[in-house]
N, C-alpha and C positions, 0 to 999 in steps of 0.2 A: 666197393667203389664209393668214392667220396660224393656226398650229396651236393648237387649243384645249387648255389645260393643266388637268389635274385637280390642284388644290393638295394635296389629301390624299394622292393617289398619289405625287406628287413628294416630299412631306414624308416619307412612309413609306419611300421609296427612300433618301432622305438619312439617315433614322434608322437604317438598317442599318449605314451607316458609323460613325455616332455610337455605336451599340450596340457595335461592334467595338472602338472606342477605349476605352470604359468597361470592356468585358469584359476588356481586356488589363491594366487597372489592378487590378481586383478579383481576377482569376484569379491574378495573381502573388502576392498576399498569402497565399493559402491554400497556396502552394508554398514559402514561406520555409524551413520546416524541411527539406523535401526537397532544396532547392537547397543549403542549408548542408552536408548530408551528401553529396549527389551530386557537387557540385563541389569538395568538401573545402575549402570557403571559410569565412572568418570572417564574423560578423554584419555587420561594417562593409562588406565587399565586396558582400554580398547587398543591403544597404540601398542601396548605390550603383546596383544594378540598377533599383531603384525611382526613386531620386533623379535619375539621369541622364536617364531618360525624361521626367520632369516638367520638368527644366531645359531640355532641347532642345524640349520642347513649348511651354513658356511664353515663352521669350525671343524667338523669331522671330514670334510670333503677330500682333503689331501690323504687322509688315512684310508677312506673308503675306496679311493682310486687304486690303492695298492692291494686292497682286498680283491678287487677284480683281477689284478695281475696274478694273484696266487690261486684263487678259487675259480676263476673264469668270469668274465664280465656278464654273461647272460645269467648265471646263477645268482650273482650279487644283485643284478638289476631286478630279477624276479622277487628276491627277498625284500628289496626296498619297496617294490610295487605293492606287495602284500601288506607291509607295515603302513605305507601311506594310505592305502584304501581303508584298512581297519581303523586307523587313527582318524580318518575323515568321518567315519560313522560315529566315533567317540565324540568328535567335535560337535556333530549335529545333535547328539543326545545330551550335551552338557547343559546343566541347569544353572550354573553360576559362571561368572567371568573367570574365577580362579581355576575351575575345572577345565574351562575352554583353553586357558593359557597352557596348562599341562598337556592337554591333548594336542595342541598346536606344536608344542615342543617335540612330541613323538612324531608328528607328521613331518616336521623338518628333518628328523633323522632318516625317515624313509626317503625323502627327496635327496638327501646327501648320499644315500646308497645308490640311487638310480642315476643321477646326473653324470658322474664320471664314466660310468659304463656306456651310456648312450654316446658320449663324446668319443670314447675310445673306439667304438665301432665305426665311426666315420673314416678314420685312417685305415682301418682293417678292410673296409668294404670298397673304398674308392681310391684310385691312384691320385697322386698329388695334383695332376693337371685337371682333374674333374671335381676336386673338392670345393671349388668355388660354387658350382651348381648345387652340390649337396648342402653347402652353407646357405645358399639362397632358399632352398626348401626349408631348412631349419629356421631361417629368419621369417619366412612366410608363415610357418606354424606359430612362431612367437606373435606375429601380427594378428593371426586368426584368434589366438587365445585372448589377446587384449580386446578384440572385438566381442567375442563370445562372453568374456567375463562380465563387463558392465551390463550387456543386454540380458544375458541369462540371469545374472545376479539381480538386476532390477526387477525382472518378472517374478523370480522366486521370492525375493524379499517382500514385494508388494502383495502378492497373492497367497503365499504359503508361510512366510516368516524367515528370519535370517538363518535359522537352523538348516534350511534346505540348500544354502550355498555350499555346505559341506557334504550333505547327504548325496547331492548330485554326483559327487566323485565316485560313489560306490559302483554304479553301473558302468561308468567310464573305465574304472579300474579293472572291472571284470573283463570287459572287451579287450583292454590293453594286455591283460594277462594271457588271454586265449591267443591273440594275434602274435605275441612275443613267443609263446611256446611253439607256434607253427612255423613262423617265418625267420626268426632270428637264430643264426647258427650258434652251436655250443663251442665257441672259440676258446681255446685254452692257451693263453700266453705262457703259463707255468714259469713265471719269474719268481724267484724266491726273494722275499723282502724281509728285512728286519723292521719292526714297527717302533717308531719313536714315541713311546707312551709319555715320556717326560715332556717332549715337545707338545703333544696333544693337550696334556694337562695345563701346561703354562699358557698356551694360546687361548684355551677355553676360559681359564680363570681370568686372564688379563682382559680379554674382550668383554666378559660378563661384567667385571667391575667398572670398566669404562662406560659401557652402555647403561648399566644400572644407575651409575652416578649422574650421567647426562640426562637420562629420561626421567628420573625421579627427583631431580634437583628442585623443580618447582613444587612438587608435593611436600618436600621437607623444608621448603623455604630456604634452600641452599645452606641448611644448618645441620644440626645433630640428627643422626639416624637412629643409633642405639648406643647406650653408654656414652663414652667420650668421643665416639667415631662420628665424623661429619661427612657430608657429601664430597667435599674436595679431597679429603683423605682417601675416600674410596676410589675416586678418579685417579689420584696420584698413585695409589697402590696398583691400580690396573696398568698405568703407564710403566711403572717399575717392573711389574711382572712381564709385560710385553718386551721390555728391554732385556730381561733375563732370558726370555724366549729366543731373542735374536742372538744373544751371547751363546746360548746352548747350541743353537744351530751352527754357530761358527766353530765350536770346539768339538762337536759330536763327529767322531771319525768313522762311525759305522754307516748309518744311512739317515741323515737328518730329514726332518719333515719338509724343510724348505732349504735346499742347497743354495747358499747365497751366491755361488758362482754364476748362477743363471742371470743375476741382475747385472753382471758385467756386459750383457748384451743390451746395447742402447735401445733398440726397438722394443725389446721385452720390458725393460724398465719403464719406458715412456708409455707403452701400451697398458701395462699393469696399473699405472697411476691413472691413465685415461679411463680404464674399466672401473676403477674405484669411484671416480667422479660420476660416471654414468649410472652406476648402481645407486649412489647417494641421491642424485637428482630424480631419477625415474621412480624410485620408491617414495621419496619424500613429497614429490609435487602433487600426488593424488590425494594426500590427506587434506590439505587446505582446499584443493579444488572441489572435491566431493562435498565437503561441508558447505562451501559457498553455493554450489549449484542446488543442493537440496534444502539447506536450512535458511538461506537468504533469498535466493531466487524463488524457491518453493516448488521445484520440480519433484515429482514422485520418483522413486527409485527406477521405475521402468523408463520414464522420460529422460532421466539423467543418463541412463545407459544408451538411449537413442542419441542423445546429444554428443556423447563422447565416441560413439561408434565410427563416424567418418574419419576421425583421427586414426583410430586403430586400423580401419579398412585401408586407408592410404598407405600406412606403414607396411601392412601385409602385402599390398600390390607392388610397392617399390622395392622391397627387400630382395626378392629373387633376382631382379635385374641388376641391382647394385652388387649382389654377391658375385655375379658373373663378371661385372665390370672391374671388380677389385683384383681379378687375375691379370688384367690388361693395362691398367693405369696405376699411377702412384696412389695407393689406397689411403694414404694419410690425408689427402685433400678431400676425399669423400667423407672421412670421419670428421674433419674440421668443419666442413659444410653442415653435416648433420647436427653436430653439437651446437653450432651457431644458430641454425634454423630453430632448433628446439628451444634454445635460450630466448631468441627473439619472440617466438610464439608465446612462451610463458610471460614475457615482458608485456606483450600486447594485452594479454588477459588481465594482468595486474593493473594496467592503465585503464582498461575498460570497466573494471569491476566497480559497481555502485549498488546500493540496495535496490535500485529500480532498473538495472540493466536488463535488456531482453536476453534471455538465454540463447536464442538463436543467432544473436549478433556476435556470439563468441566463436561461431563455427569457422570463419576464416583463420583465426589465430590457432584454433585446434587443428585445422588441416595443416598449417605450417609446422606445428609441433609434430604431427604424424609424419610429414615428409622428412623431418629431421631424424625421427626415430628409425625410419626405413633406411637411412643412409649410414647408420652407426655400426650395427653389430657385426655383420659379415666382414666388411673391410677392416674393422678394428681387430678382429681375431686373425684375419689373414695376414696383416702386416706385423702383428705382434708375434705370431707363432712362426712366420715364414723363415726367419733366420736363426731359429733356435737349433742347437746341435741335436741330432737324432737321439743321442743317449740321454738328453735332458728333456726331450719333448713331452713325455708323459707327465713328469713332475711340473714342467712349466705350464702345461695346459690346466693342471689342477690349481696352480697358484693364480693363474689369470682368472679363472672362474670363481675361485674363493675370494679374490680381491673385489669382484663385482658384488658378491653377496655381503662381504664385510662393509662395503660402501652402502649397500641397502640398509643394513642394520644401523649404521651410524646416521644415515639419512632419516630413517623413521624416528629414531630416538631424538636427534637434534631438532628436526622440524616439528616433531610432536611437542617438545618442551618449549620451543620458541612460540608456537601457536598458542599453547596454554597461557604463557606469560603475556602475549599480546592481547588475547581475549580478555584476560583480567584487567589489564591496563586500559584497553580501548573502551570496553563496556563501562568501566567506572568513570572514565572521562566523559563519555556521552551521557551517562546518568546525571552527572553533576550539571552539565549544560542544560539538559531537559528539565531538571528539578527547579531551575530558576523560574519557570513559568507556573509552578504550583504555589499555592498558599504556603507561607514560611513554615507553618506548624507541621506540614506533611513532607517537607523536602528530605529531612534526614531519614525518615522511614522509607521513602521511595528509593533513595540511593542504597540503603542497606538491603532492601528487598531485591533490587536489581543485582547487587553483588552476590547474594545467595543464589539467585537464579543462574548467574553466569558460572557458578561452580557446580551446577547440577546438569541433568540431562534434558531439562525442559526446553532449553534454548535451541536444541538441535531438532526440534519438531519441524516437519515440512509444512505445517499449517501456520496460521497467524500466531505470532508470539504473544503470550499472555503476560500481563503485568503482575507485580507483587500485590498480595492482598494487604491492604492497609485498613485495619479495623476502625470503625467509628467515623468514617468519612461520609460526607454528603454524596448523593447519587451522582451529581454532575461532576464532582471531583474524582470519584471512582472511575467514571467513564473516561475522564481526561487521563488518568493514570494508565488505564489500559491502552489508550491510543499512543501515549508517549512511550510506553514500555516496548511495544513492537518496533518503533523506530529506533530506540536506543539499542536494543539487542541486535537488530539487523545492521545498523551502522557500525556498531562495535565489532561484530563478526567480520564485516566487509573490510574494515581497516586492518584487523588482525590478519586476514588472509592476504591482503595486498603486501603488507610488510613481510610476512612469512615467505611469500613467493620469491622475494629477492634473494633468499639464501640458495635455493637450487639454481637460480640463474647465475649467481656468482660462482658456484661450484662448476657449472657447465663451462663457463668461460675459463676457469682453471684447466678444465679438460682440453679446451682448444689449444692452450699454451703447451700442455704436455704432448698432445698429438702432433704439434708442429715440430717437436724434437725428433720425430720418427724419420727414417730415411727409407727409400724404396728398396725392396728386396730384389735380389737377382732373380731373373725369370726361372720358373721351375721346368725341369725336364719331364716331358710326358711319359718317358720310359722308366721312370723311377718305380721301384717295387710298390705294390699296393698294400702289402702287409708288413709294415716296419716292425722290428722286434720290440720297439717301445711304442705304446699307443701315442698317437699325436692327434688329440681331439682338435677339431677345427671349426667350432661354432660357439656362439655365445649362448649361455644357458639363461 
């Protein structure tokens, strides 16, 4: 006799793993200043800790979704959960930023194994008419993870060290493993797939070259990297490799990684572009925001988590209701409102930001941002996937979620390099202005010292910024240098953050335009089968 499955119990068990994946993204953001100091690393290296995870998460996802079809989603999910949990322990034990980057890459592979399987189970466990509610729970879990990440991360970083933001995944992973073994059915789709290894290699190489070039451009002064090869040649090579990937997908007659015919669906094409913009903005916006809150305003990691918690809490409360509403109204308008609200919220924060802004005055703008986030994910996935042909649904869902992760990779890399460039320029400009009040013989040393400080980790301290040591100066001048230095670094960081925030805002507005191109899907029949032959994930990862 076939064992009776409780779909909500199974989905809850799967959501524990999903929660852990998202927790590991949000919890890292709050620890950026601590990792900069604790690992004695530059901003570029710490941004790589975020980027490499997203890169190894995004690239294999289309491949790993087919692994679930062949070997069973539950088995591949459990394998990914084990890899993710062990890699989290490795991250926590890392003694250098290089080791941490490698461990995070392995962690991303674990997440790539898990995500498509959890998504596939939604279509298997729930009939189409009830998937809006399931997506609502999925969105609520995402909101909960964004609340828990900054709060838990702040407490762990402040009291135990940045290493514990990764070690905390170990007990969560063990609980997720036990619950999945008990409640998740061993569903076997048994679809036989051919694996497009050439497509996987081309997409991975192309994305890596583009991300490496963008993110490391500032480090190499946009010039030579090794031998005669420069940054722009690496980026160009990445673009050419990605073009070769698209060409290969077009001529591959067996089973391409990305069947291009799916982009003939207007809703899917518009939804995929929208998902990319969402991934870009939501990953990128936290980098300057966290640095501003901790390094300029001076909040501890714990208080920084408390400050951002209402934004995440509101997103988690709103998401389930919007998930249900997306089955009844034209979902594109919900998405457009969410993207606009998030962009406006970030814009208000950029306008408010000064070195002396009260942290708590940012809460209304953060709440508006949280409201926007709550409106985005479920309706975006609902309208994007709702008109895709059943035979393409599994692949289409993988493409949609991969697009969000690719957007996140590009967002972290692009915003990271823009922030670095703006910090260098803004701090230097502020140093030149401040130096005018010093005796002429000390001005050059002051400006040079500030420039060196802006390239290191000391400026990201949550305490008062210290000035450069200028040997042989009178005590009163030394005290003046210390006072000036704090203002210079805080003003420079603030200006850099304000300019950098314009990029995710602009990308979100592009998302509004792409979402406007969507059209309303035909109503779904409640009597459609609950276990389609091809998995149709229906939630945002």
